[in-house]
Structures are given as C-alpha cells and as structure tokens.
C-alpha positions, -999 to +999 in steps of 0.1 A: -500-243-141-525-210-140-518-186-110-553-173-095-543-137-082-565-131-048-547-094-041-567-070-060-563-045-023-516-048-027-528-036-063-547-045-096-540-055-130-545-026-158-573-024-179-567-031-217-586-004-219-571+014-202-542+009-218-556+017-251-561+052-236-532+060-227-512+047-262-508+079-275-497+100-248-465+080-251-460+086-289-476+108-307-491+131-280-459+132-253-465+172-254-456+191-213-488+207-206-473+240-193-454+244-232-479+265-249-471+256-286-495+239-303-481+203-287-483+213-257-513+231-256-526+194-273-517+178-239-534+206-216-565+199-233-567+162-228-557+167-192-579+195-186-609+171-200-594+138-180-597+158-151-633+167-159-641+140-167-632+127-127-653+154-118-676+146-126-681+112-117-670+126-081-697+152-084-673+184-076-660+210-098-625+202-114-603+227-095-613+207-064-587+181-081-546+177-070-535+152-093-507+136-070-487+106-077-510+086-059-529+077-031-493+082-001-484+110-015-523+128-014-525+115+021-494+137+035-506+165+014-539+165+029-521+161+067-498+178+070-498+203+041-535+214+057-514+210+091-488+231+086-508+256+069-536+259+096-506+254+129-516+294+140-549+277+150-537+247+168-519+217+167-543+190+173-555+158+148-571+130+153-568+098+141-577+061+145-547+033+146-557+016+118-552+037+096-526+033+062-499+038+065-497+067+045-517+086+073-499+071+108-463+080+094-473+115+084-494+119+115-459+106+133-440+130+115-459+157+126-455+149+162-420+155+160-428+189+149-446+195+178-486+184+171-503+162+189-517+133+173-546+114+197-550+082+178-585+065+189-592+032+198-615+007+175-638-019+186-631-061+173-647-054+142-624-026+131-651+006+140-642+036+154-670+050+175-680+082+159-689+100+196-654+091+210-642+110+180-664+141+189-657+134+228-616+135+217-618+168+197-609+203+218-605+236+208-572+231+192-577+203+167-579+213+135-580+182+116-596+148+114-587+117+094-605+086+093-602+062+060-634+050+041-620+018+043-597-005+057-576-021+036-564-048+056-600-056+072-621-041+046-642-027+074-662+007+064-664+035+090-695+058+095-682+088+080-717+098+069-722+100+111-684+113+116-686+140+092-722+155+106-706+156+146-677+177+126-697+203+107-700+225+137-664+227+148-635+244+131-614+211+127-617+197+085-625+161+081-606+141+057-607+101+046-582+078+033-606+068+002-580+047-017-603+010-012-637+023-013-633+035-050-648+022-072-671-001-046-691+025-033-708+052-045-688+081-038-709+114-045-684+138-027-720+167-033-734+147-001-705+131+017-693+158+051-654+153+040-633+179+030-606+162+020-602+131+000-573+103-012-581+086-042-559+056-061-558+045-096-533+020-093-567+000-069-589+005-097-572-016-127-558+020-135-519+028-139-491+028-110-478+063-100-516+087-104-537+093-076-561+128-067-564+144-039-599+158-039-606+189-012-635+220-014-629+252-025-625+267+010-591+243+018-553+258+019-524+243+018-494+242+022-475+226-008-450+198-001-430+196-034-416+227-050-403+237-084-438+248-105-465+262-106-488+237-121-521+217-098-528+256-092-497+262-078-506+236-049-482+207-058-452+212-080-440+191-113-448+179-145-481+162-153-480+127-155-503+131-187-509+095-204-511+081-160-538+116-161-556+094-187-555+064-180-565+077-147-601+091-153-601+058-183-604+036-147-624+061-130-653+051-156-652+020-158-648+014-118-679+036-113-697+009-138-725-016-124-707-009-086-743-027-073-731-063-098-692-056-087-707-059-051-724-087-048-702-108-071-673-105-047-696-109-016-709-142-033-667-148-037-671-147+003-698-174+007-681-186-014-649-192+000-669-200+042-694-224+022-660-248+011-640-238+044-671-251+063-673-283+043-636-295+049-644-281+087-619-261+092-617-239+121-615-205+107-630-161+121-632-133+098-614-104+112-631-072+111-675-062+104-696-087+090-721-066+069-705-027+070-669-040+050-665-032+017-670-063-007-641-076-023-617-075+010-619-105+037-593-113+060-597-147+076-576-167+102-564-205+099-562-205+146-526-229+148-515-221+114-483-200+108-494-174+082-459-168+061-459-207+060-496-203+044-486-178+025-457-196+009-482-228+005-504-208-008-477-190-041-461-229-045-504-237-053-499-205-077-523-184-058-511-148-047-526-137-017-514-111+011-511-114+053-516-076+052-490-065+078-451-050+066-428-074+054-391-063+073-361-080+075-377-106+058-395-119+089-433-107+089-444-089+116-483-083+129-506-066+117-508-032+130-538-034+123-555-070+139-534-059+171-556-031+171-588-055+168-580-078+190-547-065+216-517-088+218-542-111+240-553-129+207-515-131+195-529-170+178-556-149+155-533-115+146-506-144+135-528-164+112-548-140+094-542-136+059-556-110+029-576-128+000-588-094-021-611-095-052-611-080-084-624-075-120-605-102-133-614-128-109-638-155-121-660-178-104-643-207-115-612-192-099-628-192-067-644-226-068-608-239-074-584-218-049-610-219-022-606-260-022-567-247-028-561-231+002-591-261+025-567-287+014-531-263+025-548-253+053-565-285+071-528-300+065-512-272+086-533-276+109-535-311+115-496-309+116-502-284+147-482-258+135-484-237+163-474-195+159-442-192+176 
C-alpha cells in the first residue's frame, strides 16, 4: 500500500538534485574550509559561492548571512544573542503567544535571566494586530520577534505593516520565516525586518542546516565559542555538504512560487469538497485567505485527534496534530489555545494538520481526501467525544 506523506510542514524529503549537489562534498572534496592548504581552499570557495547564491536569492549581502544548524539555532541566536548584547539599552522583548517553541523557549530563557517579555494575543484566525504591537512598545523595548507564517495553522502575519510601525523605535525586528521560505517571495532588501530565520529541511534540503539573516548594523553575542567561523558570530567547522545542499534547495524552492501556491491551494479545495460531499462536520483553523498555501489545519468536532492520527497512520497517511508529544500523550496545541481559549476545547483537541509538498500529486490528494473523509465519518458516527 502506498504511503501518502502529508506532513511537509514537519520536514520534507530531500530533492534528488540536492542530493546530487551534496555528494562530492562527502567524498572527493572533504576539506575543512578553515585549512590553508589547497584541499581546504576548495571547500572555502564552494562555501563562499553557496552563501553568495543564497544571498542573491534573498537580495542581501553574503556577509549578512550566518549559517546555523537549523531554524532553532537561528531563532535562539537572534533572540538571545541580540538581547544579551544590547541589554544596556533595555530588557523588554515583544513576541506573540503563537510563535514556534524555538522563539517561545528562547524568550522564557531570557525571562529567567531577568528580561521582561510581552506575549501578545492573536485573534481567532491566529493574527496579531499591528496596532497592538505598536501599543506594546516601551522605551526599554529592544526586540520584537513575530513569525512570518505559522507552522501549525499557516496564518501569515502582517510583517510589512509591523515593520513600518517599528521604524522610528530602537527595537529591532526579527521574523521566523522557516515555513514561509519557498512559498512567498522573500526580498529582504524591501521587507522591513532586521533579522530573519530559515531552515533547509522545510524546503527539500538537508536537516541540520539553516541560516540567520542579520542586516549589517546588527551586533550579536555569540552562543557558541571555539572558533572564528561565520565572521566570529558562530563558532564551529562549516557543514560544507549541507551548505551546498541548502543553496541548491533554495534555488529550487524559489522556482515557480506562484504555480506551487496555486497547486497547494487546489489541494485544499479538493479536501474541502470531499469533506463536504461526505457531509462531515469540520472547520478550518487559521486565516482563510492570508495563510501559507501548504498548511491546512482542520478540526473535526467529536473526534479524538489521537485516534484519528492512529487511524490515518494505519491507512498509510502521514499527518500531524501540530502539537507537542509529551510522555506519550498529545498536549493541546498552544497555538490553537491562544486562538480559541479553553472555551472551544473540542475544536482544539480535534484539530489535525495536513501539509503539502512538491512530492504530492493530485491523485494522492484525491485518494487521501476520500480515505480521511471515510475515517472521520466513522469516528463521528461512533460519537467519539473529546475526553
């Protein structure tokens, strides 16, 4: 039985072209880019070229890119690294209640170090109001971190307007664009952000590599020590093969973005039409218009999501609840709780995330939509209520 992978927001399969680009740097060209001999210089040249390629795609200078081990490290470096370097200017940070845990946990660590963090609420679509961001600013605010597009529900935040409202304030603006990369045009010469995080494994690149963009005026306190790599901002021998793969993945991800967006939106329409034809009770979570096209978060009232995910897995369909797994039991999503509160517990606990990618076909989507509808209908008819 064919497995159908609908969890691309969690991670994505390596593109064959990415694998092909990486292979020589595992075997033939294995040198350390910091070595001064010709073998090391070869690695330095390809790393510099890959960094330049990514910089061109983002429309920034290559010196403004810091290679990291992924999105989590990039977020931590942006938030903790900036806060510790600039705490003399203030110790107040603004973020939202629906951020990725890489941001939330970094902010919580800063709170343990004496910083004050404001966690802004969002509306029922998962969106923060720009005027509330502006209203939360204080004289000692040094950093605002708001993600571009949510990883659980896909809601796209008003980054442009928020950035415009921060222009006359000392606070710098960071956005986690891990889910948005490859699905929106990221021209950092016009996007009003000071720092931005990306991870390769969300765009059919290798795991263990990401980047933090910082404009040239930003100074950060390093989190890692032991070398002078990345212009003394991130110590550690460069992951040469993965950097090459990252550049290739970025190149491929930026091709035909409008066509990809339309294809993924058409997949959502197939799901909606199939669910409606089956007379299912369901509701979309997230903004219906301003959302990332590959993320589809749906609640099926009366269905226990853990049972649904098990049934889907048995049918060889990989999806996600979008919530953290702790001690073997699914915890309610912090994103959905922030959007709906405890008052809509059924909606929160019956939510499942489907996320599409380049390897999905329309045939797979039609087949999985029918199978999902059949499983949900059976569970709803059995009146499997939320505990």
